[in-house]
C-alpha positions in Angstrom: 50.0 -21.4 76.8 50.0 -21.4 73.0 46.2 -21.4 73.0 46.0 -18.4 75.3 48.6 -16.6 73.3 46.7 -17.2 70.1 43.6 -15.7 71.8 45.5 -12.6 72.7 46.5 -13.2 76.3 44.6 -13.9 79.5 42.7 -10.6 79.7 41.3 -10.6 76.2 40.6 -14.3 76.4 38.5 -13.6 79.5 36.5 -10.7 78.0 36.3 -12.1 74.5 35.4 -15.8 75.3 34.5 -16.4 78.9 32.1 -13.5 79.4 30.0 -14.2 76.3 30.1 -17.9 77.1 28.8 -17.3 80.7 26.2 -14.9 79.3 24.8 -17.5 76.9 25.0 -20.5 79.3 23.5 -18.6 82.3 20.5 -17.6 80.2 19.9 -21.2 79.0 20.5 -22.8 82.4 18.4 -20.3 84.3 15.3 -20.8 82.2 15.8 -24.6 82.2 15.8 -24.7 86.0 13.1 -22.1 86.1 10.9 -24.5 84.3 11.4 -27.2 87.0 11.0 -24.6 89.7 7.8 -23.0 88.3 5.9 -26.3 87.9 7.2 -27.7 91.2 6.1 -24.7 93.2 2.6 -25.0 91.7 2.5 -28.7 92.5 3.2 -27.9 96.1 6.8 -29.1 96.3 9.1 -27.5 98.9 12.2 -26.2 97.1 15.4 -26.1 99.1 17.7 -24.3 96.6 17.8 -22.8 93.1 21.4 -22.6 92.0 23.2 -21.3 88.9 26.4 -23.3 88.9 27.7 -26.0 91.1 30.1 -26.2 94.1 30.5 -23.6 96.8 28.1 -20.7 97.0 29.4 -17.4 95.9 26.4 -15.2 96.6 22.7 -15.9 97.5 19.6 -15.0 99.4 16.5 -16.7 100.9 13.0 -15.9 99.5 9.9 -15.8 101.6 9.2 -19.5 100.9 12.6 -20.6 102.3 14.2 -21.3 99.0 17.9 -20.4 98.8 18.7 -18.6 95.5 22.4 -18.7 94.8 25.2 -18.4 92.3 27.9 -21.1 92.8 31.5 -21.3 91.9 31.5 -23.7 89.0 29.3 -22.0 86.3 28.8 -25.1 84.1 25.1 -25.8 84.7 22.7 -25.5 87.6 20.1 -27.3 89.6 16.9 -27.1 91.7 17.1 -29.0 94.9 13.7 -30.3 96.3 12.9 -31.3 99.8 14.1 -34.9 100.2 16.8 -34.7 97.5 20.2 -36.2 98.4 22.1 -34.2 95.8 21.9 -31.9 92.8 20.9 -34.8 90.5 17.6 -35.2 92.5 18.4 -38.7 93.8 16.3 -39.4 96.9 17.8 -39.3 100.4 16.0 -42.4 101.7 17.0 -41.7 105.3 15.6 -38.2 105.2 12.4 -39.4 103.5 11.8 -42.0 106.2 12.2 -39.4 109.0 9.8 -36.9 107.4 6.8 -35.5 109.2 3.4 -35.5 107.6 3.8 -31.9 106.8 7.1 -32.4 105.1 5.7 -35.4 103.2 3.1 -33.1 101.6 5.9 -30.9 100.3 8.2 -33.7 99.3 8.9 -34.2 95.6 9.2 -38.0 96.1 5.7 -38.2 97.7 4.0 -36.5 94.8 2.1 -38.6 92.2 4.1 -40.0 89.2 2.2 -37.6 86.9 3.2 -34.6 89.0 6.9 -35.7 89.2 7.0 -36.3 85.4 5.5 -32.8 84.8 8.1 -31.2 87.0 11.0 -33.0 85.3 9.6 -32.4 81.7 9.2 -28.6 82.5 12.9 -28.0 82.2 13.4 -29.0 78.6 10.0 -27.5 77.7 11.2 -24.2 79.1 14.3 -24.4 76.9 12.1 -24.8 73.8 9.9 -21.9 74.9 12.9 -19.7 75.5 14.2 -20.4 72.0 10.8 -19.6 70.5 10.7 -16.3 72.4 14.2 -15.3 71.4 13.7 -16.2 67.7 10.3 -14.5 67.6 11.8 -11.4 69.2 14.6 -11.3 66.7 12.2 -11.8 63.8 10.1 -8.8 65.1 12.9 -6.4 66.1 15.8 -7.3 63.8 14.0 -9.1 61.0 15.6 -11.5 58.5 17.2 -11.0 55.1 14.9 -12.0 52.3 16.1 -12.8 48.8 14.2 -14.7 46.1 15.6 -18.2 45.8 16.5 -17.7 42.2 19.5 -19.4 40.5 21.8 -16.9 38.7 24.7 -19.1 38.0 25.4 -22.8 37.9 29.0 -23.9 38.6 30.5 -26.3 36.0 30.9 -29.8 37.3 28.8 -29.2 40.3 25.9 -31.2 41.8 23.5 -28.6 40.4 24.8 -29.0 36.9 24.5 -32.8 37.2 20.9 -32.5 38.4 20.0 -30.2 35.5 19.7 -26.8 37.2 19.7 -23.8 34.8 20.0 -20.0 35.3 16.8 -18.2 36.3 15.3 -21.3 37.9 13.4 -20.4 41.1 13.5 -23.0 43.9 10.0 -23.7 45.2 10.6 -26.5 47.8 13.1 -29.1 48.9 11.9 -32.5 50.1 8.4 -31.1 50.5 9.7 -28.1 52.6 8.7 -24.8 51.2 11.6 -22.5 50.3 10.9 -18.7 50.7 14.4 -17.3 50.5 17.8 -18.1 49.0 19.0 -18.4 52.6 16.4 -21.1 53.3 17.8 -23.2 50.5 21.4 -22.7 51.6 20.6 -23.8 55.1 18.8 -27.0 54.0 21.5 -27.9 51.5 24.4 -27.2 53.8 23.1 -29.9 56.3 22.4 -32.4 53.6 25.8 -33.4 52.1 25.8 -36.6 50.2 22.0 -37.0 50.6 19.7 -37.0 47.6 17.2 -34.1 47.7 14.0 -33.7 45.7 14.0 -30.1 44.6 11.0 -28.4 43.0 12.0 -25.5 40.7 9.9 -23.1 38.6 11.2 -22.7 35.1 9.5 -20.7 32.4 6.2 -21.0 34.2 6.4 -24.8 34.8 7.3 -26.6 37.9 9.9 -29.4 37.6 11.3 -31.8 40.1 15.1 -32.3 40.1 17.0 -34.7 42.2 20.3 -33.3 43.4 22.9 -34.7 45.9 24.9 -31.9 47.5 28.7 -32.5 47.4 30.5 -32.3 50.8 33.0 -29.5 51.1 35.3 -28.4 53.8 35.2 -24.6 54.3 36.8 -22.2 56.7 34.8 -19.3 58.2 36.2 -15.9 58.9 37.5 -17.1 62.3 39.4 -20.0 60.8 37.0 -22.7 62.0 36.6 -25.7 59.6 33.1 -26.9 58.7 31.9 -29.7 56.5 28.8 -28.6 54.6 26.7 -29.7 51.6 27.1 -27.6 48.4 25.0 -27.6 45.3 27.1 -25.2 43.2 24.6 -22.5 42.5 24.9 -18.8 43.4 22.7 -15.7 43.6 24.0 -12.3 42.7 24.3 -10.1 45.8 22.6 -6.8 46.1 19.7 -7.6 43.9 16.6 -5.4 43.7 14.6 -8.0 45.6 17.1 -8.2 48.5 15.6 -6.7 51.7 15.2 -7.1 55.4 11.7 -8.1 56.5 10.3 -7.7 60.0 7.2 -9.7 61.2 4.3 -9.3 63.5 3.9 -11.3 66.8 1.9 -14.1 65.2 4.0 -14.6 62.1 7.2 -14.3 64.2 6.0 -16.9 66.6 5.1 -19.3 63.8 8.4 -18.8 62.1 10.2 -19.2 65.5 8.5 -22.5 66.1 9.6 -23.7 62.7 13.1 -22.6 63.4 13.1 -24.7 66.6 11.7 -27.7 64.7 14.4 -27.3 62.0 17.2 -27.4 64.7 15.6 -30.5 66.3 15.1 -32.2 62.9 18.7 -31.5 61.8 20.1 -32.6 65.1 18.4 -36.0 64.8 19.5 -36.2 61.2 23.1 -35.6 62.2 23.0 -38.0 65.1 21.5 -40.7 62.8 24.3 -40.0 60.3 26.9 -40.5 63.1 25.3 -43.9 64.0 25.2 -45.0 60.4 28.7 -43.7 59.6 27.5 -41.1 57.1 28.5 -38.2 59.4 31.7 -37.8 61.5 31.4 -37.4 65.2 34.2 -34.8 65.3 31.6 -32.1 64.9 30.3 -32.7 68.4 31.5 -29.9 70.7 31.7 -29.3 74.4 32.1 -26.3 76.8 35.4 -25.2 75.1 33.7 -25.1 71.6 30.7 -23.3 73.0 33.0 -20.7 74.7 35.0 -20.3 71.4 31.9 -19.9 69.3 30.3 -17.6 71.9 33.3 -15.2 71.7 33.3 -15.3 67.9 29.5 -14.7 67.7 29.7 -11.9 70.2 31.8 -9.8 67.8 28.6 -9.6 65.6 26.6 -8.0 68.4 24.0 -8.9 70.9 21.4 -10.1 68.4 23.8 -12.8 67.1 24.6 -13.8 70.7 21.0 -14.2 71.5 20.5 -16.3 68.4 23.3 -18.5 69.6 21.6 -18.7 73.1 18.3 -19.9 71.4 20.2 -22.6 69.4 22.0 -23.7 72.5 18.7 -23.7 74.5 17.1 -26.1 71.9 20.2 -28.3 72.0 20.2 -28.5 75.8 16.5 -29.1 76.0 16.8 -31.9 73.5 19.8 -33.5 75.1 18.0 -33.5 78.5 15.1 -35.5 76.9 17.4 -38.4 75.9 16.4 -41.5 78.0 19.7 -41.6 79.9 19.6 -41.9 83.7 20.8 -38.7 85.4 19.3 -36.6 82.6 15.7 -35.4 82.7 14.8 -38.0 80.1 16.2 -40.8 82.3 13.9 -39.7 85.2 11.0 -39.6 82.7 11.9 -43.2 81.6 11.9 -44.3 85.3 8.5 -42.6 85.8 7.0 -44.3 82.8 8.2 -47.7 84.1 6.7 -46.9 87.4 3.3 -45.9 85.8 3.3 -49.2 83.9 4.4 -51.4 86.9 2.3 -49.6 89.5 5.4 -49.2 91.6 8.8 -47.6 91.2 12.0 -49.5 90.4 13.9 -50.8 93.3 16.5 -48.5 94.9 19.3 -50.8 93.7 18.0 -50.7 90.0 17.8 -46.9 90.1 21.2 -46.6 91.7 22.7 -48.8 88.9 20.9 -46.7 86.3 22.2 -43.5 87.7 25.8 -44.8 87.7 25.5 -46.0 84.1 24.0 -42.6 83.2 26.8 -40.7 85.0 29.4 -42.8 83.1 27.7 -42.1 79.8 27.5 -38.4 80.4 31.1 -38.2 81.6 32.3 -40.1 78.5 30.3 -37.8 76.2 31.8 -34.7 78.0 35.4 -36.1 77.7 34.8 -37.0 74.0 33.4 -33.6 73.2 36.2 -31.8 75.1 38.8 -33.9 73.2 37.1 -32.8 69.9 37.3 -29.2 71.1 41.0 -29.4 71.8 41.7 -31.0 68.4 39.6 -28.3 66.6 41.4 -25.5 68.4 44.8 -27.0 67.7 43.9 -27.1 64.0 42.6 -23.6 63.8 
């Protein structure tokens, strides 16, 4: 009850957190499942249902192909059910498969070639990446992005920048080989690189120098009271400079920049996960549905553009997560298909069943861990 009270009561909590959360999640889930659906339809697979959410159906309709499109009661995901599926996880119903007529077999997902099945499964995560690129490109074209020359105006005493030899009026050219166009580009790279040495090229008095700096890790609180651990160099740029502007881009440049944005998220995600494994990063930054709902509500206060940007980031994250080779996820199915292609026959039903049980256990443990992190973070804020 204290959490609800801190959020301003049930009504404001519903409008301020749940609605933005469902808006973001529904967009991401819909396009993920649409990827599966679109490729499956073109591969000749009969599709029984397309559902946003799980559990009892709330509302739905049948299209001319016999597919049931529906919204279900538990809005934490979705699924496409193919002919011959036993459940929403697309595990086969062996009894139904054995009783199929020749006509049904032609429309059965499990009677398609391993290549067709792999394409259908991979289409979901790929659709997430495409959605993110489209959203980012649209924002770059319509809203634009702030552009400020990556120039150093001040160097904080005792900071990582001072230790590395930075000086006022230095212009940052690149970091670890990645070109830096704006001061924001530099901040984003540095913030995700705490305690990691960076090779930073700077232009000073017409010469290019390479400095090695290791950003210090700092805990900061944003305007909503959320605590973040980020890397800090200790340099600043005067606000409101003559070179500060908002720049909009054409379709080609916007798409290129959007693709780079998606790659940046993927790269930093792997970097963070690698840090968790090696002990360099803390796993308490992993969040689940509660954190997503909280962030969605907070971001929504900045407007629809910020909420769409969050949807793009979440779309990349869900697409990437689904490609992990864990049975039950899309990546687990792709792993089974790769084994089938190499062996010339699928794994036994028993092996697949054990794999799906292990995958379910791993997914549930991850969800519980992420939810626990969410509760701890909310209690601290």
